ROVEX-510744 format. One line per 2 residues: number of its first residue (from 1); for each residue x, y, z of N, C-alpha, C. Coordinates in nm, 2 decimals, always signed. Layout:
N
NUM = X:Y:Z:X:Y:Z:X:Y:Z | ...
***
This chain:
122
1 = +0.08:-0.12:+0.00:+0.00:+0.00:+0.00:+0.09:+0.12:+0.00 | +0.05:+0.22:-0.08:+0.14:+0.34:-0.10:+0.12:+0.44:+0.02
3 = +0.02:+0.43:+0.09:-0.01:+0.52:+0.20:-0.14:+0.49:+0.26 | -0.17:+0.56:+0.37:-0.30:+0.54:+0.43:-0.41:+0.60:+0.34
5 = -0.53:+0.53:+0.33:-0.64:+0.58:+0.24:-0.70:+0.71:+0.30 | -0.70:+0.73:+0.43:-0.75:+0.85:+0.49:-0.66:+0.89:+0.60
7 = -0.67:+1.02:+0.63:-0.58:+1.08:+0.74:-0.67:+1.17:+0.82 | -0.63:+1.18:+0.95:-0.70:+1.27:+1.04:-0.65:+1.42:+1.01
9 = -0.74:+1.51:+1.00:-0.71:+1.65:+0.98:-0.80:+1.73:+1.07 | -0.75:+1.76:+1.19:-0.83:+1.83:+1.28:-0.94:+1.74:+1.33
11 = -1.06:+1.78:+1.32:-1.17:+1.70:+1.36:-1.23:+1.62:+1.25 | -1.18:+1.63:+1.13:-1.23:+1.56:+1.01:-1.13:+1.46:+0.96
13 = -1.19:+1.37:+0.88:-1.10:+1.28:+0.80:-1.11:+1.32:+0.66 | -0.99:+1.32:+0.59:-0.99:+1.35:+0.45:-0.90:+1.25:+0.38
15 = -0.91:+1.25:+0.25:-0.84:+1.15:+0.17:-0.75:+1.21:+0.06 | -0.75:+1.34:+0.03:-0.67:+1.39:-0.07:-0.57:+1.49:-0.03
17 = -0.61:+1.59:+0.05:-0.52:+1.69:+0.10:-0.56:+1.83:+0.06 | -0.46:+1.92:+0.04:-0.49:+2.06:+0.02:-0.58:+2.08:-0.10
19 = -0.67:+2.17:-0.08:-0.77:+2.21:-0.18:-0.85:+2.09:-0.24 | -0.88:+2.00:-0.15:-0.96:+1.89:-0.19:-1.09:+1.94:-0.25
21 = -1.12:+1.91:-0.38:-1.23:+1.97:-0.45:-1.36:+1.91:-0.40 | -1.36:+1.80:-0.33:-1.49:+1.74:-0.28:-1.52:+1.80:-0.14
23 = -1.42:+1.85:-0.07:-1.44:+1.89:+0.06:-1.37:+2.02:+0.09 | -1.40:+2.13:+0.02:-1.33:+2.25:+0.03:-1.32:+2.32:+0.16
25 = -1.42:+2.28:+0.25:-1.42:+2.34:+0.38:-1.33:+2.27:+0.48 | -1.29:+2.15:+0.45:-1.21:+2.07:+0.54:-1.06:+2.13:+0.55
27 = -1.00:+2.11:+0.66:-0.86:+2.16:+0.68:-0.77:+2.09:+0.58 | -0.67:+2.16:+0.54:-0.57:+2.11:+0.44:-0.47:+2.02:+0.51
29 = -0.43:+1.91:+0.45:-0.33:+1.82:+0.50:-0.24:+1.79:+0.39 | -0.12:+1.74:+0.42:-0.03:+1.70:+0.31:-0.08:+1.59:+0.23
31 = -0.07:+1.59:+0.10:-0.13:+1.48:+0.02:-0.06:+1.35:+0.04 | -0.13:+1.24:+0.03:-0.07:+1.11:+0.04:-0.08:+1.04:-0.09
33 = +0.02:+0.96:-0.12:+0.00:+0.88:-0.24:-0.09:+0.76:-0.22 | -0.21:+0.77:-0.28:-0.31:+0.67:-0.25:-0.32:+0.57:-0.37
35 = -0.34:+0.44:-0.33:-0.36:+0.34:-0.44:-0.50:+0.35:-0.49 | -0.53:+0.44:-0.58:-0.67:+0.46:-0.62:-0.73:+0.35:-0.70
37 = -0.64:+0.26:-0.74:-0.69:+0.14:-0.82:-0.75:+0.03:-0.73 | -0.73:+0.05:-0.60:-0.79:-0.05:-0.50:-0.93:-0.01:-0.47
39 = -1.02:-0.11:-0.48:-1.16:-0.09:-0.44:-1.18:-0.03:-0.30 | -1.10:-0.08:-0.20:-1.13:-0.03:-0.07:-1.09:+0.12:-0.05
41 = -0.99:+0.16:-0.12:-0.96:+0.31:-0.12:-1.07:+0.39:-0.19 | -1.11:+0.34:-0.30:-1.22:+0.42:-0.37:-1.35:+0.42:-0.29
43 = -1.38:+0.31:-0.22:-1.49:+0.30:-0.13:-1.48:+0.39:-0.01 | -1.36:+0.40:+0.04:-1.33:+0.50:+0.15:-1.35:+0.64:+0.11
45 = -1.31:+0.67:-0.01:-1.33:+0.81:-0.06:-1.48:+0.84:-0.08 | -1.55:+0.74:-0.13:-1.70:+0.76:-0.15:-1.76:+0.78:-0.01
47 = -1.73:+0.70:+0.09:-1.79:+0.71:+0.22:-1.76:+0.84:+0.28 | -1.64:+0.90:+0.25:-1.61:+1.04:+0.30:-1.71:+1.14:+0.24
49 = -1.74:+1.12:+0.11:-1.83:+1.21:+0.04:-1.97:+1.19:+0.10 | -2.01:+1.06:+0.13:-2.14:+1.04:+0.20:-2.14:+1.11:+0.33
51 = -2.04:+1.10:+0.41:-2.04:+1.16:+0.54:-2.05:+1.31:+0.53 | -1.98:+1.37:+0.43:-1.99:+1.52:+0.41:-2.14:+1.56:+0.37
53 = -2.20:+1.48:+0.28:-2.33:+1.50:+0.24:-2.43:+1.48:+0.36 | -2.41:+1.39:+0.44:-2.49:+1.37:+0.56:-2.48:+1.49:+0.65
55 = -2.36:+1.54:+0.67:-2.34:+1.66:+0.75:-2.42:+1.78:+0.70 | -2.41:+1.80:+0.56:-2.49:+1.91:+0.50:-2.64:+1.89:+0.52
57 = -2.69:+1.77:+0.50:-2.83:+1.74:+0.51:-2.88:+1.76:+0.65 | -2.80:+1.72:+0.75:-2.84:+1.74:+0.89:-2.84:+1.88:+0.93
59 = -2.75:+1.96:+0.87:-2.75:+2.11:+0.90:-2.87:+2.18:+0.83 | -2.92:+2.13:+0.72:-3.02:+2.19:+0.65:-3.16:+2.15:+0.69
61 = -3.18:+2.02:+0.72:-3.31:+1.97:+0.74:-3.33:+1.91:+0.88 | -3.44:+1.91:+0.94:-3.46:+1.85:+1.08:-3.45:+1.69:+1.06
63 = -3.44:+1.62:+1.18:-3.43:+1.48:+1.17:-3.56:+1.42:+1.11 | -3.54:+1.30:+1.06:-3.66:+1.22:+1.01:-3.74:+1.18:+1.13
65 = -3.87:+1.19:+1.12:-3.96:+1.16:+1.23:-4.01:+1.02:+1.24 | -4.01:+0.95:+1.12:-4.07:+0.81:+1.12:-4.00:+0.73:+1.01
67 = -4.03:+0.60:+1.01:-3.98:+0.51:+0.91:-4.05:+0.55:+0.78 | -4.18:+0.59:+0.78:-4.25:+0.63:+0.67:-4.18:+0.75:+0.60
69 = -4.14:+0.85:+0.68:-4.07:+0.97:+0.62:-3.94:+0.93:+0.56 | -3.87:+0.84:+0.63:-3.74:+0.79:+0.58:-3.76:+0.72:+0.45
71 = -3.86:+0.64:+0.44:-3.89:+0.57:+0.31:-3.91:+0.67:+0.20 | -3.99:+0.77:+0.23:-4.03:+0.87:+0.12:-3.90:+0.95:+0.08
73 = -3.81:+0.98:+0.17:-3.69:+1.06:+0.13:-3.60:+0.97:+0.05 | -3.58:+0.84:+0.10:-3.50:+0.75:+0.02:-3.55:+0.72:-0.12
75 = -3.68:+0.70:-0.12:-3.75:+0.68:-0.25:-3.73:+0.80:-0.35 | -3.74:+0.92:-0.30:-3.71:+1.04:-0.38:-3.57:+1.04:-0.43
77 = -3.47:+1.01:-0.35:-3.33:+1.00:-0.40:-3.31:+0.89:-0.50 | -3.38:+0.77:-0.47:-3.37:+0.66:-0.56:-3.43:+0.70:-0.70
79 = -3.54:+0.77:-0.70:-3.60:+0.81:-0.82:-3.51:+0.90:-0.90 | -3.43:+0.99:-0.83:-3.33:+1.07:-0.91:-3.22:+0.99:-0.97
81 = -3.18:+0.88:-0.91:-3.09:+0.78:-0.97:-3.16:+0.72:-1.09 | -3.28:+0.68:-1.07:-3.36:+0.61:-1.18:-3.37:+0.70:-1.30
83 = -3.38:+0.83:-1.28:-3.39:+0.93:-1.40:-3.26:+0.92:-1.47 | -3.15:+0.91:-1.41:-3.02:+0.90:-1.47:-3.00:+0.76:-1.54
85 = -3.05:+0.66:-1.48:-3.05:+0.52:-1.54:-3.12:+0.52:-1.67 | -3.23:+0.59:-1.68:-3.31:+0.59:-1.81:-3.25:+0.67:-1.92
87 = -3.14:+0.75:-1.89:-3.07:+0.82:-2.00:-2.99:+0.72:-2.08 | -2.96:+0.76:-2.20:-2.87:+0.68:-2.28:-2.73:+0.68:-2.21
89 = -2.66:+0.57:-2.21:-2.54:+0.55:-2.13:-2.44:+0.66:-2.18 | -2.43:+0.69:-2.30:-2.33:+0.78:-2.35:-2.37:+0.93:-2.32
91 = -2.49:+0.95:-2.27:-2.54:+1.09:-2.24:-2.54:+1.11:-2.09 | -2.50:+1.01:-2.01:-2.50:+1.03:-1.86:-2.38:+1.11:-1.82
93 = -2.40:+1.19:-1.73:-2.29:+1.27:-1.67:-2.24:+1.19:-1.55 | -2.11:+1.14:-1.55:-2.06:+1.05:-1.44:-2.06:+1.13:-1.31
95 = -2.04:+1.26:-1.31:-2.04:+1.34:-1.19:-2.18:+1.34:-1.13 | -2.28:+1.36:-1.22:-2.42:+1.36:-1.17:-2.46:+1.22:-1.11
97 = -2.41:+1.11:-1.17:-2.44:+0.98:-1.12:-2.38:+0.97:-0.98 | -2.25:+1.00:-0.96:-2.19:+0.99:-0.83:-2.26:+1.08:-0.73
99 = -2.30:+1.20:-0.77:-2.36:+1.29:-0.68:-2.49:+1.23:-0.63 | -2.57:+1.18:-0.72:-2.70:+1.12:-0.68:-2.68:+0.99:-0.59
101 = -2.58:+0.91:-0.63:-2.55:+0.79:-0.54:-2.51:+0.83:-0.41 | -2.43:+0.94:-0.40:-2.38:+0.99:-0.27:-2.50:+1.04:-0.19
103 = -2.59:+1.11:-0.25:-2.71:+1.16:-0.18:-2.80:+1.05:-0.13 | -2.81:+0.95:-0.22:-2.89:+0.83:-0.18:-2.83:+0.76:-0.06
105 = -2.70:+0.74:-0.06:-2.63:+0.67:+0.05:-2.64:+0.75:+0.18 | -2.63:+0.89:+0.16:-2.64:+0.97:+0.28:-2.78:+0.97:+0.34
107 = -2.88:+0.96:+0.26:-3.02:+0.96:+0.32:-3.04:+0.82:+0.38 | -2.99:+0.71:+0.33:-3.00:+0.59:+0.40:-2.93:+0.59:+0.54
109 = -2.81:+0.65:+0.54:-2.74:+0.66:+0.67:-2.81:+0.75:+0.76 | -2.87:+0.86:+0.71:-2.95:+0.95:+0.79:-3.07:+0.88:+0.85
111 = -3.14:+0.80:+0.77:-3.25:+0.73:+0.83:-3.21:+0.64:+0.94 | -3.10:+0.57:+0.92:-3.05:+0.48:+1.03:-3.02:+0.55:+1.16
113 = -2.95:+0.67:+1.14:-2.91:+0.75:+1.26:-3.04:+0.81:+1.33 | -3.12:+0.88:+1.25:-3.24:+0.94:+1.30:-3.34:+0.84:+1.36
115 = -3.36:+0.73:+1.30:-3.45:+0.64:+1.35:-3.40:+0.56:+1.47 | -3.27:+0.54:+1.48:-3.21:+0.48:+1.60:-3.23:+0.57:+1.72
117 = -3.22:+0.71:+1.70:-3.25:+0.80:+1.81:-3.40:+0.79:+1.85 | -3.49:+0.74:+1.77:-3.63:+0.72:+1.80:-3.66:+0.58:+1.85
119 = -3.56:+0.50:+1.88:-3.58:+0.37:+1.94:-3.57:+0.26:+1.84 | -3.56:+0.28:+1.71:-3.54:+0.17:+1.62:-3.40:+0.11:+1.64
121 = -3.39:-0.02:+1.63:-3.26:-0.09:+1.63:-3.22:-0.11:+1.49 | -3.11:-0.04:+1.44:-3.07:-0.05:+1.31:-2.92:-0.09:+1.30
***
């Protein structure tokens, strides 16, 4: 392995370093040589994006109140992915696909966290 896939930077974890385009508000750290061809490293980078999206959503919207509300929010995000799936493959924007998948994963995580606070075991 060329380096650690993620590093501690203040109170946050980051994976690229100074001027990270996905997390411009995060503190800068020295860049690490990452083995980006490894699925675990790419998954870790994706999960960092999910965590950042979850933070944004929690700052913007109140907690989910019920499993029914969680289902509706997740279904809305899934429908946005479905809209991209229906496009011709050569017309899909890869950044839009990643953005929607990140938002979908963040809402699933949010549902788990919010509903656990309401007594659900997830």
